[in-house]
mmCIF file of the C-alpha atoms, coordinates in Angstrom:
data_MODEL
# 
_entry.id   MODEL 
# 
loop_
_atom_site.group_PDB 
_atom_site.id 
_atom_site.type_symbol 
_atom_site.label_atom_id 
_atom_site.label_alt_id 
_atom_site.label_comp_id 
_atom_site.label_asym_id 
_atom_site.label_entity_id 
_atom_site.label_seq_id 
_atom_site.pdbx_PDB_ins_code 
_atom_site.Cartn_x 
_atom_site.Cartn_y 
_atom_site.Cartn_z 
_atom_site.occupancy 
_atom_site.B_iso_or_equiv 
_atom_site.pdbx_formal_charge 
_atom_site.auth_seq_id 
_atom_site.auth_comp_id 
_atom_site.auth_asym_id 
_atom_site.auth_atom_id 
_atom_site.pdbx_PDB_model_num 
ATOM 1  C CA . ASP A 1 1  ? 3.461   -3.668 -10.377 1.00 0.00 ? 1  ASP A CA 1 
ATOM 2  C CA . SER A 1 2  ? 3.845   -7.175 -8.970  1.00 0.00 ? 2  SER A CA 1 
ATOM 3  C CA . LEU A 1 3  ? 4.899   -5.911 -5.552  1.00 0.00 ? 3  LEU A CA 1 
ATOM 4  C CA . ARG A 1 4  ? 1.994   -3.495 -5.365  1.00 0.00 ? 4  ARG A CA 1 
ATOM 5  C CA . THR A 1 5  ? -0.543  -5.998 -6.685  1.00 0.00 ? 5  THR A CA 1 
ATOM 6  C CA . ALA A 1 6  ? 0.531   -8.633 -4.160  1.00 0.00 ? 6  ALA A CA 1 
ATOM 7  C CA . ALA A 1 7  ? 0.484   -6.152 -1.279  1.00 0.00 ? 7  ALA A CA 1 
ATOM 8  C CA . LEU A 1 8  ? -2.969  -4.884 -2.236  1.00 0.00 ? 8  LEU A CA 1 
ATOM 9  C CA . HIS A 1 9  ? -4.228  -8.448 -2.539  1.00 0.00 ? 9  HIS A CA 1 
ATOM 10 C CA . ARG A 1 10 ? -3.112  -9.113 1.034   1.00 0.00 ? 10 ARG A CA 1 
ATOM 11 C CA . LEU A 1 11 ? -4.186  -5.746 2.450   1.00 0.00 ? 11 LEU A CA 1 
ATOM 12 C CA . THR A 1 12 ? -7.709  -5.324 1.129   1.00 0.00 ? 12 THR A CA 1 
ATOM 13 C CA . PRO A 1 13 ? -9.270  -8.243 3.066   1.00 0.00 ? 13 PRO A CA 1 
ATOM 14 C CA . ARG A 1 14 ? -7.483  -7.155 6.247   1.00 0.00 ? 14 ARG A CA 1 
ATOM 15 C CA . LEU A 1 15 ? -8.914  -3.666 5.827   1.00 0.00 ? 15 LEU A CA 1 
ATOM 16 C CA . GLY A 1 16 ? -12.423 -4.964 5.234   1.00 0.00 ? 16 GLY A CA 1 
ATOM 17 C CA . LEU A 1 17 ? -12.515 -3.757 1.655   1.00 0.00 ? 17 LEU A CA 1 
ATOM 18 C CA . GLY A 1 18 ? -14.293 -5.564 -1.149  1.00 0.00 ? 18 GLY A CA 1 
ATOM 19 C CA . ALA A 1 19 ? -12.703 -7.476 -3.982  1.00 0.00 ? 19 ALA A CA 1 
ATOM 20 C CA . ARG A 1 20 ? -12.168 -4.443 -6.226  1.00 0.00 ? 20 ARG A CA 1 
ATOM 21 C CA . PRO A 1 21 ? -11.912 -1.322 -4.071  1.00 0.00 ? 21 PRO A CA 1 
ATOM 22 C CA . SER A 1 22 ? -11.113 2.015  -5.635  1.00 0.00 ? 22 SER A CA 1 
ATOM 23 C CA . PRO A 1 23 ? -7.626  3.415  -5.083  1.00 0.00 ? 23 PRO A CA 1 
ATOM 24 C CA . SER A 1 24 ? -9.092  6.234  -3.002  1.00 0.00 ? 24 SER A CA 1 
ATOM 25 C CA . SER A 1 25 ? -10.861 3.716  -0.734  1.00 0.00 ? 25 SER A CA 1 
ATOM 26 C CA . VAL A 1 26 ? -7.651  1.774  -0.215  1.00 0.00 ? 26 VAL A CA 1 
ATOM 27 C CA . VAL A 1 27 ? -5.631  4.910  0.493   1.00 0.00 ? 27 VAL A CA 1 
ATOM 28 C CA . ALA A 1 28 ? -8.237  6.184  2.958   1.00 0.00 ? 28 ALA A CA 1 
ATOM 29 C CA . ALA A 1 29 ? -8.362  2.849  4.815   1.00 0.00 ? 29 ALA A CA 1 
ATOM 30 C CA . VAL A 1 30 ? -4.584  2.442  4.959   1.00 0.00 ? 30 VAL A CA 1 
ATOM 31 C CA . THR A 1 31 ? -4.084  6.050  6.044   1.00 0.00 ? 31 THR A CA 1 
ATOM 32 C CA . ARG A 1 32 ? -6.680  5.653  8.807   1.00 0.00 ? 32 ARG A CA 1 
ATOM 33 C CA . HIS A 1 33 ? -4.886  2.542  9.972   1.00 0.00 ? 33 HIS A CA 1 
ATOM 34 C CA . CYS A 1 34 ? -1.269  3.654  9.610   1.00 0.00 ? 34 CYS A CA 1 
ATOM 35 C CA . GLY A 1 35 ? -1.477  7.420  9.733   1.00 0.00 ? 35 GLY A CA 1 
ATOM 36 C CA . GLY A 1 36 ? 0.701   9.557  7.539   1.00 0.00 ? 36 GLY A CA 1 
ATOM 37 C CA . ASP A 1 37 ? 0.159   11.616 4.440   1.00 0.00 ? 37 ASP A CA 1 
ATOM 38 C CA . PRO A 1 38 ? -2.548  10.311 2.089   1.00 0.00 ? 38 PRO A CA 1 
ATOM 39 C CA . ASN A 1 39 ? -0.658  11.612 -0.952  1.00 0.00 ? 39 ASN A CA 1 
ATOM 40 C CA . ALA A 1 40 ? 2.469   9.703  0.048   1.00 0.00 ? 40 ALA A CA 1 
ATOM 41 C CA . MET A 1 41 ? 0.367   6.620  0.734   1.00 0.00 ? 41 MET A CA 1 
ATOM 42 C CA . HIS A 1 42 ? -1.237  6.903  -2.713  1.00 0.00 ? 42 HIS A CA 1 
ATOM 43 C CA . TYR A 1 43 ? 2.187   7.236  -4.306  1.00 0.00 ? 43 TYR A CA 1 
ATOM 44 C CA . THR A 1 44 ? 3.432   4.140  -2.481  1.00 0.00 ? 44 THR A CA 1 
ATOM 45 C CA . LEU A 1 45 ? 0.410   2.017  -3.314  1.00 0.00 ? 45 LEU A CA 1 
ATOM 46 C CA . PHE A 1 46 ? -0.426  3.280  -6.807  1.00 0.00 ? 46 PHE A CA 1 
ATOM 47 C CA . GLY A 1 47 ? 2.494   5.381  -8.033  1.00 0.00 ? 47 GLY A CA 1 
ATOM 48 C CA . PRO A 1 48 ? 4.688   4.873  -11.066 1.00 0.00 ? 48 PRO A CA 1 
ATOM 49 C CA . ALA A 1 49 ? 7.011   1.927  -11.410 1.00 0.00 ? 49 ALA A CA 1 
ATOM 50 C CA . PRO A 1 50 ? 10.406  2.420  -9.795  1.00 0.00 ? 50 PRO A CA 1 
ATOM 51 C CA . ALA A 1 51 ? 13.060  3.587  -12.224 1.00 0.00 ? 51 ALA A CA 1 
ATOM 52 C CA . THR A 1 52 ? 16.098  2.254  -10.365 1.00 0.00 ? 52 THR A CA 1 
ATOM 53 C CA . ASP A 1 53 ? 17.023  -0.676 -8.177  1.00 0.00 ? 53 ASP A CA 1 
ATOM 54 C CA . ALA A 1 54 ? 17.253  1.691  -5.200  1.00 0.00 ? 54 ALA A CA 1 
ATOM 55 C CA . GLU A 1 55 ? 13.706  2.947  -5.819  1.00 0.00 ? 55 GLU A CA 1 
ATOM 56 C CA . LEU A 1 56 ? 12.494  -0.652 -6.118  1.00 0.00 ? 56 LEU A CA 1 
ATOM 57 C CA . LEU A 1 57 ? 14.090  -1.504 -2.789  1.00 0.00 ? 57 LEU A CA 1 
ATOM 58 C CA . ASP A 1 58 ? 12.545  1.600  -1.188  1.00 0.00 ? 58 ASP A CA 1 
ATOM 59 C CA . LEU A 1 59 ? 9.132   0.593  -2.524  1.00 0.00 ? 59 LEU A CA 1 
ATOM 60 C CA . ALA A 1 60 ? 9.511   -2.947 -1.195  1.00 0.00 ? 60 ALA A CA 1 
ATOM 61 C CA . HIS A 1 61 ? 10.405  -1.592 2.245   1.00 0.00 ? 61 HIS A CA 1 
ATOM 62 C CA . ALA A 1 62 ? 7.504   0.876  2.226   1.00 0.00 ? 62 ALA A CA 1 
ATOM 63 C CA . LEU A 1 63 ? 5.001   -1.813 1.249   1.00 0.00 ? 63 LEU A CA 1 
ATOM 64 C CA . ASP A 1 64 ? 6.392   -4.153 3.889   1.00 0.00 ? 64 ASP A CA 1 
ATOM 65 C CA . TYR A 1 65 ? 6.029   -1.427 6.516   1.00 0.00 ? 65 TYR A CA 1 
ATOM 66 C CA . ILE A 1 66 ? 2.399   -0.809 5.517   1.00 0.00 ? 66 ILE A CA 1 
ATOM 67 C CA . GLU A 1 67 ? 1.580   -4.508 5.635   1.00 0.00 ? 67 GLU A CA 1 
ATOM 68 C CA . ARG A 1 68 ? 3.206   -4.892 9.048   1.00 0.00 ? 68 ARG A CA 1 
ATOM 69 C CA . GLN A 1 69 ? 1.201   -1.970 10.401  1.00 0.00 ? 69 GLN A CA 1 
ATOM 70 C CA . VAL A 1 70 ? -2.073  -3.326 9.053   1.00 0.00 ? 70 VAL A CA 1 
ATOM 71 C CA . THR A 1 71 ? -1.467  -6.890 10.238  1.00 0.00 ? 71 THR A CA 1 
ATOM 72 C CA . SER A 1 72 ? -0.136  -5.957 13.681  1.00 0.00 ? 72 SER A CA 1 
ATOM 73 C CA . ASP A 1 73 ? -3.641  -5.748 15.156  1.00 0.00 ? 73 ASP A CA 1 
# 
């Protein structure tokens, strides 16, 4: 949850979203910016907590990728 919360805190201002955007608003904005599958984006940003260290590492990489795409403009 900490990784996702921190990423969302950094992403929402960059995407022009308000202080408490809905998950669907965040997913739509990130998907417009980065492309990809909205369902996969929702899972990355709001899915269940990783069950293993490998899943945690994958999540960290996915969030980092999203942030890099959003901040590259």
